[in-house]
N, C-alpha and C positions, 0 to 999 in steps of 0.2 A: 758352851755350858748350857745344860738343859736340866733342870731340877724341879720335878713335879712339887706344886705347892700343897703339902699335906703337913700335919703335925710332925710326922716322923722324920721329915726333913728340915725341921725349924732350926737344928743346930748348924747344919751346912749353909742354910741361908743366913742366919745370924753371922756366921764366920765370914761369908763373902761379904756382907754388908759392912761390917767392921774393917775388913781388909780395903775395901774400896773408899769407905768415909775416911779413913784415918782417925784423927782426933777431932774432925767436925761432927758434931751432933746436933746443932741447934736447927737447922733447916734440911735435915736430911732424913731419909728412911733409915731407921736404926734397928728395927726388930722384925721378926718373923710376922708378928701379929699386924704390923702395917702392910706387909706384902700380902698377908692373907686377905686383908681388907680391900687391897687393890684388885685381888682376883675376884672377890664377890662383886665389886663395882663392874669389873670386865664382864662377868658373867651376867649381871644386870643389863649392861648394854647390849649384849648378845641377845638377851631375851626381848629388850624392847624394839630391837631391829627385826624381831620374829624370825630369826635364823635357827633352823632346828640343829641339835648337837651335831648330828651325822654331817650336815652341810657346812658347819662352822670351822671345820680342821682347816688351819692355815690362817685363821683371823689372829691378828696382833693387836696388842694394846700398849701404848707407850705412855709412861707416867712420869711426871716430874714433882719433886717434892717442893715443899716452901710456901709460905704464906705471901701475900702481897705486903709490901714494906710501904712506909710513908715516903713521900718524895724527899724528904728532910734527909733520909738515910742515904749517904753518899757512898759507901762502901760496897763493894762486891762481896757476895757469899758463896759458899760452897754448898750445892745441892745434889741430890742423888736422882739420876734418870734410871728407869727400870722398863725393861721389855718383857711382856708376857704373851706367850703364844698358845693357842686353843689346839690341842692334839685330840686324839681319839679318846684318851682316858682322862681328860680334863685340861686345866690350866697349868702351864709350865713357865718357871723363871727361865728366860733365855739369855738375858744380859742385863748387867748392872754396871753403871759407869758414873763417874764423878763430873759435875759440870759447875760452871760459875754462872751465876745470876746477878741481877741487879735488882730493881725494885718489884718486878712482876711476879706474881704467885706461881704456884704449881698448877699443872693441868694434866689431863687425861685425854689422849687422843686414839682414835680406832682406826686402824689400817686393814682394809679389805682387800682380797684378790680380786680380779675382775670377775671370776665365777661366783664368789660370795656376794659381791656386789650385785650381780644379777639376780641371786636369789632374794637378797633384801629388797630390791625393787619390785620384783615380782611380788612378794609379801605385802609391801606396802600397797601396790595396786589392787590387791584383792580385798581392801578395805574400803573401796570407793568405787563409784560409777561415774565414768566419764560421759558427759551430756555433749553429743554431737549433733546439734539440730540441723535438719535438712533444709528447712526454710528459716528465714530470719525471724518472721512473727506468725502467728496464727496457730491453727490447728495441727498443722505438720509437726511444728515444734513440740507441742504438747504429746503427740502421739510418740514421737522419738523418744521423749523422756519417759513415758509410760512403758515402751518396749524395753527401755535400759532397766527398768525396774522388775522385769520379768513378766510383763503382762502380754498376753497373746492378742492376735488381732480380734478374737471374739470378745475379749474384755474390753478392748478398745471401741468395737462397734457399739456394745451395749452401754458403755459409758457415755459415748456422744449422742446416742439415740435419746437418752433420758434427759 
């Protein structure tokens, strides 16, 4: 199954949810609107990982419905698990299935391919500078820190002379 998450496919998505959930509707995803919100959250997570749309193809998000229940609730309940995948044209619903849960709440998990993971790590590393001092103490450590901030030897010489 691969259904693009768009308002035009709302009826298809609603029909799949109804077929998978059966009579269960308390702790399950039951409407297209809920799936659309999951796609928005998935897009938000892609954006927070700083992964470009072109490079995110193959990223998956798995979501499970349901709120956390008090420990006194001793029965199991039916929940819905949904898998979304990012393709070249946007987010697609790729799998819906029913599951049994106890007291724990719903969750959203991101699954990356090794290639997408490498991009995410590279994007994260571009947001900071790694301090690798040559000496343990003193002027050498300060010079290394200044170089990591983009200072040239000329800047360092002028700074240490003053």
